[in-house]
Jmol script that loads the backbone (N, CA, C; Angstrom):
load data "model"
ATOM      1  N   MET A   1      -4.959 -10.663   1.755  1.00  0.00           N
ATOM      2  CA  MET A   1      -4.129 -10.506   0.631  1.00  0.00           C
ATOM      3  C   MET A   1      -3.360  -8.991   1.138  1.00  0.00           C
ATOM      4  N   ASN A   2      -1.845  -9.280   0.978  1.00  0.00           N
ATOM      5  CA  ASN A   2      -1.236  -8.216   1.322  1.00  0.00           C
ATOM      6  C   ASN A   2      -0.770  -7.560  -0.085  1.00  0.00           C
ATOM      7  N   MET A   3      -0.782  -6.023  -0.181  1.00  0.00           N
ATOM      8  CA  MET A   3      -0.656  -5.391  -1.582  1.00  0.00           C
ATOM      9  C   MET A   3       0.201  -4.510  -1.250  1.00  0.00           C
ATOM     10  N   TYR A   4       1.261  -4.218  -2.336  1.00  0.00           N
ATOM     11  CA  TYR A   4       2.284  -3.162  -2.144  1.00  0.00           C
ATOM     12  C   TYR A   4       1.541  -1.889  -3.032  1.00  0.00           C
ATOM     13  N   VAL A   5       1.574  -0.780  -2.457  1.00  0.00           N
ATOM     14  CA  VAL A   5       1.129   0.316  -3.216  1.00  0.00           C
ATOM     15  C   VAL A   5       2.390   1.503  -3.377  1.00  0.00           C
ATOM     16  N   SER A   6       2.556   1.713  -4.568  1.00  0.00           N
ATOM     17  CA  SER A   6       3.812   2.593  -5.007  1.00  0.00           C
ATOM     18  C   SER A   6       3.262   3.845  -5.688  1.00  0.00           C
ATOM     19  N   ASN A   7       4.245   4.855  -5.778  1.00  0.00           N
ATOM     20  CA  ASN A   7       3.938   5.931  -6.614  1.00  0.00           C
ATOM     21  C   ASN A   7       2.653   6.895  -5.741  1.00  0.00           C
ATOM     22  N   LEU A   8       2.833   6.818  -4.377  1.00  0.00           N
ATOM     23  CA  LEU A   8       2.165   7.629  -3.552  1.00  0.00           C
ATOM     24  C   LEU A   8       2.372   8.968  -3.508  1.00  0.00           C
ATOM     25  N   SER A   9       1.470  10.031  -3.539  1.00  0.00           N
ATOM     26  CA  SER A   9       1.894  11.361  -2.975  1.00  0.00           C
ATOM     27  C   SER A   9       2.706  11.388  -1.700  1.00  0.00           C
ATOM     28  N   PHE A  10       3.538  12.158  -1.634  1.00  0.00           N
ATOM     29  CA  PHE A  10       4.268  12.239  -0.191  1.00  0.00           C
ATOM     30  C   PHE A  10       3.207  12.847   0.940  1.00  0.00           C
ATOM     31  N   HIS A  11       2.080  13.389   0.566  1.00  0.00           N
ATOM     32  CA  HIS A  11       1.080  13.727   1.668  1.00  0.00           C
ATOM     33  C   HIS A  11       0.070  12.556   2.023  1.00  0.00           C
ATOM     34  N   THR A  12       0.130  11.669   1.211  1.00  0.00           N
ATOM     35  CA  THR A  12      -0.897  10.442   1.580  1.00  0.00           C
ATOM     36  C   THR A  12      -0.533   9.621   3.098  1.00  0.00           C
ATOM     37  N   THR A  13      -1.472   9.635   3.962  1.00  0.00           N
ATOM     38  CA  THR A  13      -1.428   9.199   4.963  1.00  0.00           C
ATOM     39  C   THR A  13      -2.088   7.712   4.882  1.00  0.00           C
ATOM     40  N   ASP A  14      -1.785   7.083   6.100  1.00  0.00           N
ATOM     41  CA  ASP A  14      -2.566   5.844   6.510  1.00  0.00           C
ATOM     42  C   ASP A  14      -3.822   5.877   6.315  1.00  0.00           C
ATOM     43  N   GLU A  15      -4.626   6.639   7.053  1.00  0.00           N
ATOM     44  CA  GLU A  15      -6.170   6.954   6.728  1.00  0.00           C
ATOM     45  C   GLU A  15      -6.564   7.048   5.369  1.00  0.00           C
ATOM     46  N   ASP A  16      -5.758   7.888   4.724  1.00  0.00           N
ATOM     47  CA  ASP A  16      -6.293   8.270   3.187  1.00  0.00           C
ATOM     48  C   ASP A  16      -6.150   6.723   2.598  1.00  0.00           C
ATOM     49  N   LEU A  17      -5.059   5.708   2.611  1.00  0.00           N
ATOM     50  CA  LEU A  17      -4.825   4.558   2.049  1.00  0.00           C
ATOM     51  C   LEU A  17      -6.138   3.829   2.396  1.00  0.00           C
ATOM     52  N   ASN A  18      -6.454   3.719   3.923  1.00  0.00           N
ATOM     53  CA  ASN A  18      -7.350   2.975   4.494  1.00  0.00           C
ATOM     54  C   ASN A  18      -8.861   3.331   3.612  1.00  0.00           C
ATOM     55  N   LYS A  19      -9.073   4.668   3.572  1.00  0.00           N
ATOM     56  CA  LYS A  19     -10.177   4.941   2.944  1.00  0.00           C
ATOM     57  C   LYS A  19     -10.402   4.579   1.526  1.00  0.00           C
ATOM     58  N   LEU A  20      -9.335   4.809   0.735  1.00  0.00           N
ATOM     59  CA  LEU A  20      -9.298   4.295  -0.628  1.00  0.00           C
ATOM     60  C   LEU A  20      -9.855   2.914  -0.836  1.00  0.00           C
ATOM     61  N   PHE A  21      -9.105   1.893  -0.077  1.00  0.00           N
ATOM     62  CA  PHE A  21      -9.213   0.352  -0.195  1.00  0.00           C
ATOM     63  C   PHE A  21     -10.386   0.152   0.270  1.00  0.00           C
ATOM     64  N   SER A  22     -11.049   0.748   1.420  1.00  0.00           N
ATOM     65  CA  SER A  22     -12.265   0.258   2.014  1.00  0.00           C
ATOM     66  C   SER A  22     -13.488   0.393   0.873  1.00  0.00           C
ATOM     67  N   GLN A  23     -13.412   1.037  -0.037  1.00  0.00           N
ATOM     68  CA  GLN A  23     -14.417   1.212  -1.011  1.00  0.00           C
ATOM     69  C   GLN A  23     -14.485  -0.074  -1.526  1.00  0.00           C
ATOM     70  N   PHE A  24     -13.502  -0.999  -1.543  1.00  0.00           N
ATOM     71  CA  PHE A  24     -13.682  -2.242  -2.255  1.00  0.00           C
ATOM     72  C   PHE A  24     -13.883  -3.558  -1.228  1.00  0.00           C
ATOM     73  N   GLY A  25     -13.568  -3.178   0.048  1.00  0.00           N
ATOM     74  CA  GLY A  25     -14.021  -4.338   1.098  1.00  0.00           C
ATOM     75  C   GLY A  25     -13.380  -3.797   2.441  1.00  0.00           C
ATOM     76  N   SER A  26     -13.233  -4.802   3.363  1.00  0.00           N
ATOM     77  CA  SER A  26     -12.609  -4.688   4.692  1.00  0.00           C
ATOM     78  C   SER A  26     -11.080  -4.612   4.712  1.00  0.00           C
ATOM     79  N   VAL A  27     -10.483  -3.582   5.026  1.00  0.00           N
ATOM     80  CA  VAL A  27      -9.137  -3.556   5.383  1.00  0.00           C
ATOM     81  C   VAL A  27      -8.749  -3.731   6.554  1.00  0.00           C
ATOM     82  N   SER A  28      -7.696  -4.689   6.604  1.00  0.00           N
ATOM     83  CA  SER A  28      -7.236  -5.067   7.857  1.00  0.00           C
ATOM     84  C   SER A  28      -6.118  -4.031   8.261  1.00  0.00           C
ATOM     85  N   SER A  29      -5.432  -3.611   7.392  1.00  0.00           N
ATOM     86  CA  SER A  29      -4.254  -2.750   7.798  1.00  0.00           C
ATOM     87  C   SER A  29      -3.822  -1.893   6.504  1.00  0.00           C
ATOM     88  N   ALA A  30      -3.436  -0.620   6.863  1.00  0.00           N
ATOM     89  CA  ALA A  30      -3.037   0.090   5.643  1.00  0.00           C
ATOM     90  C   ALA A  30      -1.927   1.014   6.471  1.00  0.00           C
ATOM     91  N   LYS A  31      -0.531   1.120   5.792  1.00  0.00           N
ATOM     92  CA  LYS A  31       0.589   1.735   6.362  1.00  0.00           C
ATOM     93  C   LYS A  31       1.295   2.242   5.298  1.00  0.00           C
ATOM     94  N   VAL A  32       1.439   3.600   5.225  1.00  0.00           N
ATOM     95  CA  VAL A  32       2.472   4.389   4.437  1.00  0.00           C
ATOM     96  C   VAL A  32       3.914   4.335   5.129  1.00  0.00           C
ATOM     97  N   ILE A  33       4.876   3.992   4.337  1.00  0.00           N
ATOM     98  CA  ILE A  33       6.240   3.557   4.990  1.00  0.00           C
ATOM     99  C   ILE A  33       6.696   5.150   4.898  1.00  0.00           C
ATOM    100  N   SER A  34       7.331   5.322   6.171  1.00  0.00           N
ATOM    101  CA  SER A  34       8.194   6.554   6.433  1.00  0.00           C
ATOM    102  C   SER A  34       9.562   6.549   6.642  1.00  0.00           C
ATOM    103  N   ASP A  35      10.513   7.488   6.385  1.00  0.00           N
ATOM    104  CA  ASP A  35      11.899   7.532   6.412  1.00  0.00           C
ATOM    105  C   ASP A  35      12.130   7.499   7.953  1.00  0.00           C
ATOM    106  N   ARG A  36      13.171   6.395   8.517  1.00  0.00           N
ATOM    107  CA  ARG A  36      13.340   6.653   9.790  1.00  0.00           C
ATOM    108  C   ARG A  36      14.037   7.967  10.354  1.00  0.00           C
ATOM    109  N   ASP A  37      14.746   8.594   9.542  1.00  0.00           N
ATOM    110  CA  ASP A  37      15.389   9.656  10.318  1.00  0.00           C
ATOM    111  C   ASP A  37      14.560  10.928  10.110  1.00  0.00           C
ATOM    112  N   THR A  38      13.895  11.306   9.018  1.00  0.00           N
ATOM    113  CA  THR A  38      12.975  12.264   8.739  1.00  0.00           C
ATOM    114  C   THR A  38      11.481  12.106   9.182  1.00  0.00           C
ATOM    115  N   GLY A  39      11.016  10.770   9.129  1.00  0.00           N
ATOM    116  CA  GLY A  39       9.587  10.747   9.406  1.00  0.00           C
ATOM    117  C   GLY A  39       8.935  11.048   8.087  1.00  0.00           C
ATOM    118  N   ASN A  40       9.248  11.410   7.018  1.00  0.00           N
ATOM    119  CA  ASN A  40       8.612  11.779   5.809  1.00  0.00           C
ATOM    120  C   ASN A  40       8.372  10.463   5.051  1.00  0.00           C
ATOM    121  N   SER A  41       7.170  10.783   4.208  1.00  0.00           N
ATOM    122  CA  SER A  41       6.750   9.427   3.570  1.00  0.00           C
ATOM    123  C   SER A  41       7.848   9.153   2.628  1.00  0.00           C
ATOM    124  N   ARG A  42       7.842   7.747   2.216  1.00  0.00           N
ATOM    125  CA  ARG A  42       8.986   7.455   1.251  1.00  0.00           C
ATOM    126  C   ARG A  42       8.114   7.046  -0.189  1.00  0.00           C
ATOM    127  N   GLY A  43       6.712   7.557  -0.153  1.00  0.00           N
ATOM    128  CA  GLY A  43       6.279   7.213  -1.468  1.00  0.00           C
ATOM    129  C   GLY A  43       5.240   5.861  -1.609  1.00  0.00           C
ATOM    130  N   PHE A  44       5.522   4.950  -0.747  1.00  0.00           N
ATOM    131  CA  PHE A  44       4.913   3.863  -1.000  1.00  0.00           C
ATOM    132  C   PHE A  44       4.486   3.278   0.425  1.00  0.00           C
ATOM    133  N   GLY A  45       3.544   2.271   0.249  1.00  0.00           N
ATOM    134  CA  GLY A  45       3.056   1.617   1.546  1.00  0.00           C
ATOM    135  C   GLY A  45       2.520   0.166   1.296  1.00  0.00           C
ATOM    136  N   PHE A  46       1.873  -0.511   2.241  1.00  0.00           N
ATOM    137  CA  PHE A  46       1.161  -1.579   2.186  1.00  0.00           C
ATOM    138  C   PHE A  46      -0.183  -1.868   2.823  1.00  0.00           C
ATOM    139  N   VAL A  47      -1.214  -2.458   2.137  1.00  0.00           N
ATOM    140  CA  VAL A  47      -2.543  -2.426   2.529  1.00  0.00           C
ATOM    141  C   VAL A  47      -2.763  -4.051   2.480  1.00  0.00           C
ATOM    142  N   GLU A  48      -3.497  -4.535   3.748  1.00  0.00           N
ATOM    143  CA  GLU A  48      -3.670  -5.749   3.745  1.00  0.00           C
ATOM    144  C   GLU A  48      -5.361  -5.928   3.895  1.00  0.00           C
ATOM    145  N   MET A  49      -5.983  -6.888   3.208  1.00  0.00           N
ATOM    146  CA  MET A  49      -7.295  -6.959   2.942  1.00  0.00           C
ATOM    147  C   MET A  49      -7.682  -8.634   3.282  1.00  0.00           C
ATOM    148  N   ASP A  50      -8.741  -8.633   4.246  1.00  0.00           N
ATOM    149  CA  ASP A  50      -9.021 -10.233   4.564  1.00  0.00           C
ATOM    150  C   ASP A  50      -9.254 -10.948   3.444  1.00  0.00           C
ATOM    151  N   SER A  51     -10.059 -10.488   2.704  1.00  0.00           N
ATOM    152  CA  SER A  51     -10.742 -11.280   1.295  1.00  0.00           C
ATOM    153  C   SER A  51      -9.934 -11.048   0.067  1.00  0.00           C
ATOM    154  N   ASP A  52      -9.462 -12.192  -0.523  1.00  0.00           N
ATOM    155  CA  ASP A  52      -8.696 -12.229  -1.595  1.00  0.00           C
ATOM    156  C   ASP A  52      -9.453 -11.473  -2.750  1.00  0.00           C
ATOM    157  N   GLU A  53     -10.608 -11.812  -2.788  1.00  0.00           N
ATOM    158  CA  GLU A  53     -11.631 -11.456  -3.933  1.00  0.00           C
ATOM    159  C   GLU A  53     -11.607  -9.776  -3.674  1.00  0.00           C
ATOM    160  N   GLU A  54     -11.655  -9.232  -2.419  1.00  0.00           N
ATOM    161  CA  GLU A  54     -11.941  -7.912  -2.226  1.00  0.00           C
ATOM    162  C   GLU A  54     -10.740  -7.172  -2.792  1.00  0.00           C
ATOM    163  N   ALA A  55      -9.592  -7.894  -2.310  1.00  0.00           N
ATOM    164  CA  ALA A  55      -8.366  -7.487  -2.778  1.00  0.00           C
ATOM    165  C   ALA A  55      -8.050  -7.220  -4.304  1.00  0.00           C
ATOM    166  N   LYS A  56      -8.341  -8.341  -4.958  1.00  0.00           N
ATOM    167  CA  LYS A  56      -8.430  -8.299  -6.454  1.00  0.00           C
ATOM    168  C   LYS A  56      -9.242  -7.190  -6.890  1.00  0.00           C
ATOM    169  N   LYS A  57     -10.579  -6.981  -6.420  1.00  0.00           N
ATOM    170  CA  LYS A  57     -11.142  -5.985  -7.054  1.00  0.00           C
ATOM    171  C   LYS A  57     -10.477  -4.811  -6.425  1.00  0.00           C
ATOM    172  N   ALA A  58      -9.989  -4.254  -5.591  1.00  0.00           N
ATOM    173  CA  ALA A  58      -9.087  -3.242  -5.037  1.00  0.00           C
ATOM    174  C   ALA A  58      -7.831  -2.994  -6.191  1.00  0.00           C
ATOM    175  N   MET A  59      -7.262  -3.909  -6.397  1.00  0.00           N
ATOM    176  CA  MET A  59      -6.129  -3.904  -7.394  1.00  0.00           C
ATOM    177  C   MET A  59      -6.523  -3.550  -8.956  1.00  0.00           C
ATOM    178  N   ALA A  60      -7.564  -3.949  -9.217  1.00  0.00           N
ATOM    179  CA  ALA A  60      -8.205  -3.497 -10.618  1.00  0.00           C
ATOM    180  C   ALA A  60      -8.524  -2.247 -10.466  1.00  0.00           C
ATOM    181  N   GLY A  61      -9.397  -1.974  -9.420  1.00  0.00           N
ATOM    182  CA  GLY A  61      -9.995  -0.660  -9.556  1.00  0.00           C
ATOM    183  C   GLY A  61      -8.910   0.599  -9.365  1.00  0.00           C
ATOM    184  N   LEU A  62      -7.923   0.438  -8.468  1.00  0.00           N
ATOM    185  CA  LEU A  62      -7.069   1.287  -8.117  1.00  0.00           C
ATOM    186  C   LEU A  62      -5.587   1.450  -8.640  1.00  0.00           C
ATOM    187  N   ASN A  63      -5.385   0.311  -9.376  1.00  0.00           N
ATOM    188  CA  ASN A  63      -3.833   0.261 -10.050  1.00  0.00           C
ATOM    189  C   ASN A  63      -3.979   1.250 -11.388  1.00  0.00           C
ATOM    190  N   ASN A  64      -3.225   2.245 -11.172  1.00  0.00           N
ATOM    191  CA  ASN A  64      -2.796   3.456 -12.074  1.00  0.00           C
ATOM    192  C   ASN A  64      -3.920   4.448 -12.116  1.00  0.00           C
ATOM    193  N   ARG A  65      -4.640   4.501 -10.825  1.00  0.00           N
ATOM    194  CA  ARG A  65      -5.677   5.651 -10.501  1.00  0.00           C
ATOM    195  C   ARG A  65      -4.742   6.778 -10.055  1.00  0.00           C
ATOM    196  N   GLU A  66      -5.209   7.930 -10.464  1.00  0.00           N
ATOM    197  CA  GLU A  66      -4.668   9.239 -10.165  1.00  0.00           C
ATOM    198  C   GLU A  66      -5.040   9.582  -8.850  1.00  0.00           C
ATOM    199  N   VAL A  67      -4.117   9.913  -7.812  1.00  0.00           N
ATOM    200  CA  VAL A  67      -4.532  10.315  -6.414  1.00  0.00           C
ATOM    201  C   VAL A  67      -3.435  11.485  -6.230  1.00  0.00           C
ATOM    202  N   GLU A  68      -3.955  12.579  -5.984  1.00  0.00           N
ATOM    203  CA  GLU A  68      -3.114  13.741  -5.651  1.00  0.00           C
ATOM    204  C   GLU A  68      -2.175  14.162  -6.823  1.00  0.00           C
ATOM    205  N   GLY A  69      -2.500  13.991  -8.035  1.00  0.00           N
ATOM    206  CA  GLY A  69      -1.439  14.156  -9.116  1.00  0.00           C
ATOM    207  C   GLY A  69      -0.672  12.899  -9.533  1.00  0.00           C
ATOM    208  N   ARG A  70      -0.782  11.916  -9.005  1.00  0.00           N
ATOM    209  CA  ARG A  70       0.204  10.914  -9.246  1.00  0.00           C
ATOM    210  C   ARG A  70      -0.473   9.531  -9.204  1.00  0.00           C
ATOM    211  N   ALA A  71      -0.208   8.823 -10.489  1.00  0.00           N
ATOM    212  CA  ALA A  71      -0.964   7.758 -10.830  1.00  0.00           C
ATOM    213  C   ALA A  71      -0.232   6.702  -9.879  1.00  0.00           C
ATOM    214  N   MET A  72      -1.058   5.918  -8.850  1.00  0.00           N
ATOM    215  CA  MET A  72      -0.467   4.637  -7.990  1.00  0.00           C
ATOM    216  C   MET A  72      -0.144   3.491  -8.764  1.00  0.00           C
ATOM    217  N   SER A  73       0.407   2.891  -8.375  1.00  0.00           N
ATOM    218  CA  SER A  73       0.509   1.361  -8.768  1.00  0.00           C
ATOM    219  C   SER A  73       0.077   0.446  -7.612  1.00  0.00           C
ATOM    220  N   VAL A  74      -0.395  -0.662  -7.678  1.00  0.00           N
ATOM    221  CA  VAL A  74      -0.822  -1.580  -6.665  1.00  0.00           C
ATOM    222  C   VAL A  74      -0.640  -2.865  -7.393  1.00  0.00           C
ATOM    223  N   SER A  75      -0.127  -3.769  -6.462  1.00  0.00           N
ATOM    224  CA  SER A  75       0.288  -5.233  -7.029  1.00  0.00           C
ATOM    225  C   SER A  75       0.341  -6.000  -5.739  1.00  0.00           C
ATOM    226  N   ILE A  76       0.469  -7.449  -5.696  1.00  0.00           N
ATOM    227  CA  ILE A  76       0.651  -8.154  -4.635  1.00  0.00           C
ATOM    228  C   ILE A  76       1.838  -7.933  -4.026  1.00  0.00           C
ATOM    229  N   ALA A  77       2.222  -7.799  -2.774  1.00  0.00           N
ATOM    230  CA  ALA A  77       3.185  -7.683  -2.055  1.00  0.00           C
ATOM    231  C   ALA A  77       4.162  -9.068  -2.107  1.00  0.00           C
ATOM    232  N   LYS A  78       5.434  -8.670  -2.347  1.00  0.00           N
ATOM    233  CA  LYS A  78       6.130 -10.075  -2.389  1.00  0.00           C
ATOM    234  C   LYS A  78       6.502 -10.074  -0.796  1.00  0.00           C
ATOM    235  N   PRO A  79       6.713 -11.571  -0.475  1.00  0.00           N
ATOM    236  CA  PRO A  79       7.026 -11.903   1.128  1.00  0.00           C
ATOM    237  C   PRO A  79       8.448 -11.207   1.205  1.00  0.00           C
ATOM    238  N   LYS A  80       8.524 -10.758   2.534  1.00  0.00           N
ATOM    239  CA  LYS A  80       9.745 -10.052   3.013  1.00  0.00           C
ATOM    240  C   LYS A  80      10.792 -11.018   3.088  1.00  0.00           C
ATOM    241  N   LYS A  81      12.113 -10.755   2.571  1.00  0.00           N
ATOM    242  CA  LYS A  81      13.246 -11.459   2.370  1.00  0.00           C
ATOM    243  C   LYS A  81      13.899 -11.203   3.642  1.00  0.00           C
ATOM    244  N   THR A  82      14.307 -12.716   4.208  1.00  0.00           N
ATOM    245  CA  THR A  82      15.223 -12.864   5.310  1.00  0.00           C
ATOM    246  C   THR A  82      16.561 -12.875   5.035  1.00  0.00           C
ATOM    247  N   GLU A  83      17.424 -11.983   5.771  1.00  0.00           N
ATOM    248  CA  GLU A  83      18.829 -11.997   5.313  1.00  0.00           C
ATOM    249  C   GLU A  83      19.603 -13.031   6.136  1.00  0.00           C
ATOM    250  N   ASN A  84      20.430 -13.816   5.755  1.00  0.00           N
ATOM    251  CA  ASN A  84      21.257 -14.729   6.157  1.00  0.00           C
ATOM    252  C   ASN A  84      22.500 -14.076   6.449  1.00  0.00           C
ATOM    253  N   LYS A  85      22.852 -13.861   7.948  1.00  0.00           N
ATOM    254  CA  LYS A  85      24.007 -13.245   8.247  1.00  0.00           C
ATOM    255  C   LYS A  85      24.684 -14.212   8.844  1.00  0.00           C
ATOM    256  N   ARG A  86      26.049 -14.020   8.583  1.00  0.00           N
ATOM    257  CA  ARG A  86      27.124 -14.928   9.415  1.00  0.00           C
ATOM    258  C   ARG A  86      27.890 -14.111  10.102  1.00  0.00           C
ATOM    259  N   TRP A  87      27.932 -14.482  11.227  1.00  0.00           N
ATOM    260  CA  TRP A  87      28.736 -13.687  12.340  1.00  0.00           C
ATOM    261  C   TRP A  87      29.971 -14.331  12.714  1.00  0.00           C
TER     262      TRP A  87
END
end "model"
wireframe off; spacefill off
backbone 0.3
color backbone group
């Protein structure tokens, strides 16, 4: 299950996200999204876990949890929209 994690501290790294979520099970990937131009964190990211059950436990345990002074929000990630471009 892929989860959207928002309201992250701008100091949170991929490794930090991985450590937080791995308390609840096996993490397939953890990625903090950064600005293309500056490389700075944009304050959100995505975490993928193999087991839906473990992901649900992680969401329940980490949603609204304060990390580095910010209450992060964890929810199921929506599928990426594909843009229909007409050339």
